[in-house]
Kinemage of the C-alpha trace (Angstrom):
@kinemage 1
@onewidth
@group {chain A} dominant
@subgroup {mainchain}
@vectorlist {calphas} color= white
{ca met a 1} P 42.670 -51.118 49.038
{ca asp a 2} L 41.474 -50.598 52.606
{ca his a 3} L 40.757 -53.553 54.849
{ca glu a 4} L 38.385 -52.336 57.538
{ca gly a 5} L 36.439 -55.016 59.350
{ca ala a 6} L 39.142 -57.718 59.321
{ca glu a 7} L 39.034 -60.184 62.160
{ca gln a 8} L 40.458 -59.326 65.559
{ca gly a 9} L 43.691 -61.125 66.264
{ca pro a 10} L 44.772 -63.123 69.305
{ca gly a 11} L 45.707 -61.460 72.544
{ca gly a 12} L 42.679 -59.180 72.837
{ca ala a 13} L 42.613 -55.418 73.038
{ca val a 14} L 45.532 -53.540 74.575
{ca thr a 15} L 43.613 -50.263 74.822
{ca ser a 16} L 40.021 -49.439 75.665
{ca arg a 17} L 37.498 -48.330 73.067
{ca glu a 18} L 37.368 -44.892 74.714
{ca gln a 19} L 41.177 -44.520 74.671
{ca asp a 20} L 41.259 -45.443 71.015
{ca ala a 21} L 38.423 -43.044 70.201
{ca val a 22} L 40.177 -40.057 71.798
{ca arg a 23} L 43.553 -40.901 70.237
{ca leu a 24} L 42.030 -41.352 66.778
{ca leu a 25} L 40.044 -38.128 67.079
{ca leu a 26} L 43.221 -36.185 67.893
{ca leu a 27} L 45.122 -37.968 65.104
{ca ile a 28} L 42.439 -37.306 62.485
{ca asp a 29} L 42.077 -33.709 63.658
{ca gly a 30} L 45.815 -33.166 63.226
{ca ala a 31} L 46.227 -35.110 59.996
{ca cys a 32} L 43.120 -34.228 57.993
{ca glu a 33} L 43.363 -32.243 54.780
{ca pro a 34} L 40.865 -29.860 53.114
{ca leu a 35} L 37.866 -31.277 51.271
{ca thr a 36} L 37.543 -31.008 47.529
{ca glu a 37} L 34.683 -28.962 46.089
{ca ala a 38} L 32.978 -32.191 44.992
{ca glu a 39} L 33.196 -33.593 48.526
{ca lys a 40} L 31.749 -30.424 50.045
{ca ala a 41} L 28.641 -30.974 47.947
{ca leu a 42} L 28.037 -34.531 49.222
{ca pro a 43} L 25.075 -35.113 51.567
{ca gly a 44} L 26.086 -35.235 55.218
{ca leu a 45} L 29.330 -33.297 54.751
{ca glu a 46} L 27.934 -29.780 55.136
{ca gln a 47} L 29.682 -29.460 58.510
{ca ala a 48} L 32.899 -31.267 57.521
{ca val a 49} L 36.124 -29.359 58.193
{ca gly a 50} L 38.662 -31.872 56.908
{ca val a 51} L 39.241 -35.422 55.695
{ca met a 52} L 41.644 -38.221 56.612
{ca arg a 53} L 42.032 -40.320 53.481
{ca thr a 54} L 42.346 -44.129 53.589
{ca gln a 55} L 42.341 -46.484 56.508
{ca val a 56} L 45.772 -47.739 55.430
{ca lys a 57} L 47.315 -44.340 56.158
{ca leu a 58} L 45.330 -44.000 59.384
{ca gln a 59} L 46.658 -47.363 60.590
{ca lys a 60} L 50.282 -46.574 59.662
{ca leu a 61} L 50.258 -43.160 61.330
{ca asp a 62} L 48.575 -44.692 64.371
{ca phe a 63} L 51.311 -47.325 64.547
{ca trp a 64} L 53.981 -44.667 65.116
{ca leu a 65} L 51.698 -42.864 67.557
{ca arg a 66} L 51.147 -46.059 69.554
{ca asn a 67} L 54.786 -47.211 69.360
{ca pro a 68} L 57.227 -44.446 70.361
{ca asp a 69} L 60.167 -46.846 70.049
{ca tyr a 70} L 59.458 -47.319 66.334
{ca leu a 71} L 58.879 -43.593 65.902
{ca ala a 72} L 62.245 -42.830 67.511
{ca asn a 73} L 63.938 -45.503 65.409
{ca glu a 74} L 62.534 -43.945 62.225
{ca leu a 75} L 63.784 -40.548 63.361
{ca leu a 76} L 67.252 -42.065 63.731
{ca thr a 77} L 67.003 -43.549 60.238
{ca ala a 78} L 66.030 -40.123 58.900
{ca tyr a 79} L 68.979 -38.616 60.808
{ca glu a 80} L 71.308 -41.191 59.257
{ca thr a 81} L 70.190 -40.036 55.796
{ca glu a 82} L 70.176 -36.322 56.584
{ca pro a 83} L 71.920 -35.515 59.891
{ca glu a 84} L 69.695 -32.754 61.257
{ca glu a 85} L 70.253 -32.161 64.949
{ca ala a 86} L 66.510 -31.763 65.568
{ca leu a 87} L 65.896 -35.375 64.500
{ca leu a 88} L 68.507 -36.705 66.919
{ca asp a 89} L 67.249 -34.460 69.711
{ca leu a 90} L 63.654 -35.659 69.327
{ca ala a 91} L 64.689 -39.311 69.181
{ca gly a 92} L 66.768 -38.680 72.297
{ca arg a 93} L 63.893 -37.102 74.199
{ca ile a 94} L 61.768 -40.161 73.463
{ca leu a 95} L 64.390 -42.815 74.166
{ca asp a 96} L 65.931 -41.133 77.222
{ca ser a 97} L 62.516 -41.256 78.895
{ca glu a 98} L 60.112 -44.049 79.806
{ca glu a 99} L 57.874 -43.112 76.892
{ca pro a 100} L 58.639 -46.271 74.854
{ca glu a 101} L 57.488 -48.341 77.818
{ca val a 102} L 54.589 -46.372 79.321
{ca arg a 103} L 53.111 -44.990 76.074
{ca arg a 104} L 53.436 -48.142 73.976
{ca tyr a 105} L 50.293 -49.924 72.754
{ca pro a 106} L 51.301 -52.834 70.466
{ca met a 107} L 49.555 -53.569 67.198
{ca leu a 108} L 49.086 -56.785 65.260
{ca arg a 109} L 51.190 -57.756 62.272
{ca his a 110} L 48.421 -58.319 59.735
{ca his a 111} L 48.412 -59.206 56.030
{ca phe a 112} L 49.141 -55.591 55.181
{ca gly a 113} L 51.431 -54.570 58.034
{ca ala a 114} L 50.574 -53.054 61.404
{ca tyr a 115} L 46.851 -53.321 62.035
{ca glu a 116} L 44.427 -52.972 64.903
{ca trp a 117} L 40.656 -53.279 64.966
{ca leu a 118} L 39.381 -49.680 64.959
{ca asp a 119} L 35.698 -50.125 64.094
{ca asp a 120} L 34.469 -49.837 67.688
{ca ala a 121} L 36.418 -46.644 68.372
{ca leu a 122} L 35.405 -45.084 65.059
{ca ala a 123} L 31.794 -46.040 65.769
{ca val a 124} L 32.004 -44.012 68.999
{ca leu a 125} L 33.116 -40.965 67.002
{ca arg a 126} L 30.459 -41.450 64.322
{ca ser a 127} L 27.611 -42.002 66.778
{ca ala a 128} L 28.605 -38.845 68.675
{ca gly a 129} L 28.397 -36.791 65.483
{ca leu a 130} L 32.132 -36.087 65.376
{ca leu a 131} L 33.031 -38.010 62.237
{ca val a 132} L 31.522 -39.278 58.991
{ca arg a 133} L 32.936 -42.258 57.111
{ca lys a 134} L 32.532 -42.514 53.344
{ca arg a 135} L 33.344 -45.599 51.305
{ca arg a 136} L 34.701 -45.547 47.768
{ca gly a 137} L 34.238 -48.398 45.346
{ca thr a 138} L 31.360 -50.757 44.696
{ca val a 139} L 28.985 -52.754 46.851
{ca asn a 140} L 31.127 -55.857 46.396
{ca arg a 141} L 34.537 -54.194 46.619
{ca val a 142} L 35.290 -51.236 48.854
{ca arg a 143} L 38.527 -49.675 47.655
{ca gln a 144} L 38.937 -46.971 50.263
{ca his a 145} L 37.517 -45.518 53.470
{ca asp a 146} L 37.740 -41.770 54.021
{ca tyr a 147} L 37.087 -40.172 57.410
{ca phe a 148} L 35.546 -36.703 57.439
{ca leu a 149} L 36.003 -34.666 60.604
{ca leu a 150} L 32.945 -32.577 61.422
{ca glu a 151} L 32.971 -29.128 62.989
{ca his a 152} L 31.628 -30.620 66.221
{ca gly a 153} L 34.481 -33.149 66.168
{ca arg a 154} L 37.084 -30.400 65.948
{ca his a 155} L 35.383 -28.549 68.801
{ca val a 156} L 35.392 -31.690 70.963
{ca ala a 157} L 39.056 -32.331 70.174
{ca arg a 158} L 39.928 -28.814 71.361
{ca glu a 159} L 37.802 -29.246 74.495
{ca ile a 160} L 39.475 -32.549 75.350
{ca ile a 161} L 42.891 -30.888 75.253
{ca arg a 162} L 41.665 -27.904 77.283
{ca gln a 163} L 40.010 -30.015 79.964
{ca glu a 164} L 42.604 -32.814 80.050
{ca pro a 165} L 46.061 -31.302 79.401
{ca asp a 166} L 47.676 -34.764 79.504
{ca phe a 167} L 46.196 -35.404 76.062
{ca gly a 168} L 48.466 -32.634 74.786
{ca tyr a 169} L 51.065 -35.399 74.518
{ca tyr a 170} L 49.181 -36.873 71.570
{ca val a 171} L 48.863 -33.489 69.877
{ca gln a 172} L 52.649 -33.050 69.956
{ca arg a 173} L 53.336 -36.605 68.847
{ca val a 174} L 50.809 -36.317 66.011
{ca glu a 175} L 52.799 -33.309 64.774
{ca asp a 176} L 56.019 -35.331 65.015
{ca val a 177} L 54.509 -38.316 63.207
{ca leu a 178} L 53.123 -36.148 60.411
{ca arg a 179} L 56.452 -34.373 59.961
{ca leu a 180} L 58.157 -37.744 59.634
{ca ala a 181} L 55.525 -39.108 57.234
{ca gly a 182} L 55.633 -36.051 54.989
{ca glu a 183} L 53.570 -36.475 51.831
{ca lys a 184} L 53.824 -40.274 51.753
{ca ser a 185} L 50.707 -42.311 51.048
{ca gly a 186} L 49.499 -45.109 53.274
{ca ser a 187} L 51.064 -47.681 50.950
{ca glu a 188} L 54.395 -45.860 50.999
{ca leu a 189} L 54.344 -45.724 54.798
{ca lys a 190} L 53.566 -49.442 54.888
{ca lys a 191} L 56.652 -50.182 52.771
{ca gln a 192} L 58.766 -47.912 54.960
{ca gln a 193} L 57.678 -49.638 58.150
{ca tyr a 194} L 58.430 -53.055 56.659
{ca leu a 195} L 62.092 -52.010 56.336
{ca thr a 196} L 62.487 -52.518 60.093
{ca arg a 197} L 63.481 -56.167 60.432
{ca glu a 198} L 61.724 -56.818 63.750
{ca tyr a 199} L 58.489 -55.483 62.270
{ca ala a 200} L 58.761 -57.503 59.065
{ca asp a 201} L 59.771 -60.702 60.894
{ca thr a 202} L 56.822 -60.647 63.305
{ca pro a 203} L 54.635 -63.688 62.555
{ca arg a 204} L 51.320 -62.767 60.977
{ca gly a 205} L 48.634 -62.467 63.632
{ca ser a 206} L 51.120 -61.694 66.425
{ca arg a 207} L 51.693 -58.393 68.152
{ca ile a 208} L 54.700 -56.417 66.924
{ca gly a 209} L 57.325 -56.433 69.673
{ca ser a 210} L 59.308 -53.578 71.160
{ca ile a 211} L 62.570 -52.331 69.660
{ca ser a 212} L 63.326 -49.805 72.399
{ca glu a 213} L 66.670 -51.378 73.337
{ca gln a 214} L 67.822 -51.594 69.715
{ca ala a 215} L 66.810 -47.966 69.162
{ca arg a 216} L 68.639 -46.865 72.324
{ca arg a 217} L 71.809 -48.607 71.133
{ca arg a 218} L 71.534 -46.784 67.802
{ca leu a 219} L 71.063 -43.483 69.616
{ca ala a 220} L 74.140 -44.129 71.775
{ca ala a 221} L 76.190 -44.948 68.669
{ca phe a 222} L 75.198 -41.707 66.943
{ca arg a 223} L 76.026 -39.727 70.074
{ca gln a 224} L 79.436 -41.377 70.289
{ca gln a 225} L 80.084 -40.472 66.655
{ca leu a 226} L 79.239 -36.839 67.379
{ca gln a 227} L 81.507 -36.802 70.403
{ca ala a 228} L 84.353 -38.289 68.377
{ca gln a 229} L 83.840 -35.708 65.641
{ca gly a 230} L 83.818 -32.944 68.238
{ca ala a 231} L 87.003 -34.236 69.838
{ca gly a 232} L 88.660 -34.556 66.472
{ca gly a 233} L 87.856 -30.974 65.590
{ca ala a 234} L 89.069 -29.576 68.921
């Protein structure tokens, strides 16, 4: 079940509505999947080019996008399971830089994991004719929100990147986040994120704190292991 419209937590916004709108547009543009034939026939979706299904998944992908330290830590966990050099290299590029500090926008620990109020930013996209939101369920119980990217929205996303190359950072990180998420649903991503102790132990209603130092220690340990293996094989 989606939970759009929950109350804003303490501490106020850590990003502006406009920042959130651009980031979400680039995330939805990168993450959306093709419409079904039934969806193509729905009123208002004639110009839709893709759909991002469920707010739960949107929130969980956005968490990694907003928190490079957690993204890098998950890459290290994936490397621990399947030691691909590309995973370690990407985690290293993130953690060896100031990205976890300068690109980090904390989210609240809500009833259902990482959460941030997105209605205002999504309203900007809808009012500009870039996005359509459809609800599934009944009047009394909305089970799911789906976000349909319109052709104009895709055009604007491309124009933003062309006119403001700095936003190319989000395009690359969206690709990295999606590669890490794979085919997992929003609920599966929620469970995965709860496996990080600092995330799970954050009091409900508080902002989820940084784990950049813990992640950097893990990275250093993996690098030492590689060096030891290399020395042993010399």
